[in-house]
C-alpha positions in Angstrom: -56.4 17.9 175.9 -59.7 19.7 176.1 -60.3 23.3 177.0 -62.7 26.1 176.5 -65.7 24.4 178.1 -67.9 26.1 180.6 -69.2 24.1 183.6 -72.8 24.8 182.5 -72.1 23.5 179.0 -70.7 20.3 180.3 -73.6 19.8 182.8 -76.1 20.4 180.0 -74.3 17.9 177.7 -74.3 15.3 180.4 -77.9 15.8 181.3 -79.2 15.5 177.7 -77.0 12.5 177.0 -78.2 10.9 180.3 -81.8 11.4 179.1 -81.2 9.5 175.9 -80.8 12.5 173.6 -78.0 12.9 171.1 -76.0 15.6 172.9 -73.3 17.8 171.4 -70.3 19.3 173.2 -67.9 21.3 171.0 -64.6 22.6 172.4 -61.0 23.5 171.7 -58.9 20.5 171.6 -55.3 19.5 171.0 -54.0 16.0 170.2 -50.6 15.5 168.8 -51.9 12.8 166.4 -54.1 15.4 164.7 -52.2 18.8 165.0 -54.2 20.3 162.1 -57.5 20.1 164.1 -58.2 22.7 166.8 -61.7 21.6 167.8 -63.6 18.4 168.6 -67.3 17.7 169.1 -68.4 14.9 171.3 -71.8 13.5 170.2 -73.0 11.5 173.2 -76.1 9.4 174.2 -76.6 7.0 177.1 -78.8 4.9 174.8 -76.2 2.8 172.9 -78.5 1.6 170.2 -79.8 5.1 169.5 -76.2 6.4 169.3 -75.2 3.6 166.9 -78.2 4.3 164.7 -77.5 8.0 164.7 -73.9 7.5 163.7 -74.8 5.1 160.9 -76.7 7.8 159.1 -73.5 9.8 158.9 -71.2 6.8 158.0 -69.8 6.5 161.6 -69.0 3.0 162.8 -70.0 1.5 166.1 -66.4 0.6 166.7 -65.6 4.3 166.8 -67.7 5.0 169.9 -65.8 5.9 173.0 -67.5 3.9 175.8 -66.9 6.3 178.7 -69.0 5.5 181.7 -72.5 7.0 181.3 -71.5 9.1 178.3 -70.7 6.9 175.3 -69.8 9.2 172.4 -68.3 9.8 169.0 -65.5 12.3 168.6 -66.1 14.3 165.6 -63.2 16.3 164.0 -62.4 18.0 160.8 -64.8 18.0 157.9 -66.9 15.3 159.5 -67.4 17.5 162.5 -68.3 20.5 160.3 -70.7 18.7 158.0 -72.6 16.8 160.8 -73.0 19.9 163.0 -74.3 21.8 160.0 -76.8 19.0 159.1 -77.9 18.8 162.8 -78.2 22.6 163.0 -75.6 22.7 165.8 -72.7 24.5 164.3 -73.0 27.8 166.3 -70.4 26.8 168.9 -68.0 25.5 166.2 -68.4 28.8 164.3 -67.6 30.7 167.5 -64.5 28.8 168.2 -63.3 29.0 164.6 -63.6 32.8 164.7 -61.5 32.9 167.9 -58.7 30.8 166.2 -59.0 32.5 162.8 -59.5 29.1 161.1 -62.3 28.1 158.8 
C-alpha cells in the first residue's frame, strides 16, 4: 500500500520515465512481507535496456523489474534504497520521510 505521494510528484515521475530517464519516486509504504520497512523508492524507465543496465551497476537483477505498463521499475527498499539514493544524489525525499517517521 502506497501513500504520501503528491499528484505532481507522480506526474513528474511518469513524465521522466516516459522520456527514457531513470526516474525516482519515494513514498511511504507498507507491505506485510516487509513490516520493518516504511518507505520504498520506485526507480523507473520506459527504456528497458537502459533500466537493466542502470540496475546492474548496483547489483540489481533484471528479473526484479516490475513490468508495469509504461513504467517498468525496480522497487528499492531498506539499505539498498538508502545507498542507491545517496549515490544518485536523490536522497532528499527519503530523508524527509524518515524524519516524519522518526526512523533512520
